[in-house]
N, C-alpha and C positions, 0 to 999 in steps of 0.2 A: 550754777545755782547756789544759793546758800539761804539756809532756812531763818525764820525770824528769831528762833531760839538761839542759833549760833550767832547771829549779829549782836543780839542783846549781850550776850556772854563776852563777844569781842568789844563792846563799847561799855561794858561794865554797868550795865543797868538791868532790871528785870524784864522778862518778856511781855510782861502785862503793860510796865512802863514804855517800853519799846513800841508795842502795837498802837498805844493809845497815842504816842506821838505821830507816829504814821496816819492813823486815822485823822487826826487832826490836821495834817498837811498832805492830805490826800491828792491834791493838784499837782504835787511834786514828784507823783509815782505813776506815771502813765503805764500802759499795758507792757511797754518794752523794758520797764524798770522792774515791775512787781506783778504778782499774781496770785491767786490765792489757790492753793491746792484742793482738788476734788476730795469728797470723803474717801472714794476708792483709792487715791494716790496716798491719802493719809495714813489708810489703813495697810496699804503695801509697804509703807515708810515703818509703820509699828513692827510688821513683821521682818523687816531687814534690820531692825534695832532691837534683837531679842532682849538685851540686858535692860532694856528701858521699857518692856512690855508691862512688867507687874507695878511699876511705878513704885517699888519698896525702897529705892534710894532717895534720899532726902532732895538730892539735886533734880530728880527726876520731877518732882512737884513744883520746885521753885522755877525751872526752866520752862515748865509746860511741856515737857514732852511725853511720850508713851500714851496710855489710853485715857489718861486723865484730862485730855485739852477739851476745853468747852469749845473753841472755835477751831475752823480748820486752820493749819499753818500758812503763813504767808512765805513765798519764795521770792528773792530778789536777785535780780543779774547784777554783775558789776557795777553798773550805772546805778542800780537801786540802792547798792551798799552805800555807794559813796554819798548818794543823796541823803541815805539815812543818817549819816554821819553829821550832815549839816542840819538836821531837824532836831538832833538830840544836843544837849546841854552839858552832858558829863565830862568832866576832864580828859577822859580815854577818847571819846568821840571827837572833841576838838583836834587832838592829837592826830588820830587817824585821818580827819579831814584835811589837816595841813599837809601831812605826809602824802595823800593821794593828790593835792593841788601840785606839790613839788614834783611828784612822780609825771604828772601829765607835761608840766613845763619842761621837765627833762626829756620826755618822749618826743615832744615837739622839737626840741633842739636836735635830738638825734636824728628826726626825720629831715630836718632842713639840711644838716650835714650830708645825710644819705642822698638827697636830691642834688646837691652840689657834686658829690662823689660820681653819682649816676650821669650827670652831665659831662664830666670829665671823661668817664669810660666811654660814653658815646662817642665823644670827640677823638679819642685815641683808636676806637674801632673804626672811626671813617678815614683816619689817618693811615692805619695799617692795611684797609682794603685797598687804598690807593698805592700804598708801599708794595702790596702783594701784587698789583698787576703790573708795576714797573720792574718787581723783580723777575715775575714770569716772563716779561718780554726780553729782560736782559738774558736769560737763561736760553731762552729759543735762538737768540742772536749768537751767542757762544756755541750752542750746539750746530749751529750752522756754520760755523767757522771752523769748528773742530772735525767736521765729516769732509773726507776727501773730495776734492773736487773731480767731477768726471773728466776723464781723459777726453779730449776732442777726438773724433773721428779722423784719422788720417786716411790720405789716399794711399791706395796701393802703389807700390812702387813697381817700375817696369811699364811695358807695354802691354796695354789692353787691346785685345781684338775685338772686333765688332761682332763676331760670330759668337760669342762666349754669352 
């Protein structure tokens, strides 16, 4: 998750402008792309960002962080962050959007290659299993040939009486 203030900084716009564009294009941000933090979550965030609590630094006020926020922060998933780049018109947002599209195309290519590699590995595994069975049968046959044959029972030499 990434907060609206961080995305605004990343895309080179103010948090106010960023949130304005998100609200104007709210249909592009379903619940799995973006959600608003509760006041409790916001307070927990303030306590974890101790340096921003007092709002004394100039960037705290412009970024909308710390206790001076009028509205609860928005949190974006990776999909929401990419969608946000498409609703902004700053030069940096356009660059990030193009970069994200290229990254997804590269990922798709890698997945296709991965599927081909996976199919080849499956084929090799099937062949090896067949080879394993053949090798096992060959080893058993060799062991049988290596073991000394049992000597046939010989008839005793001499005359056998029927009394015995």
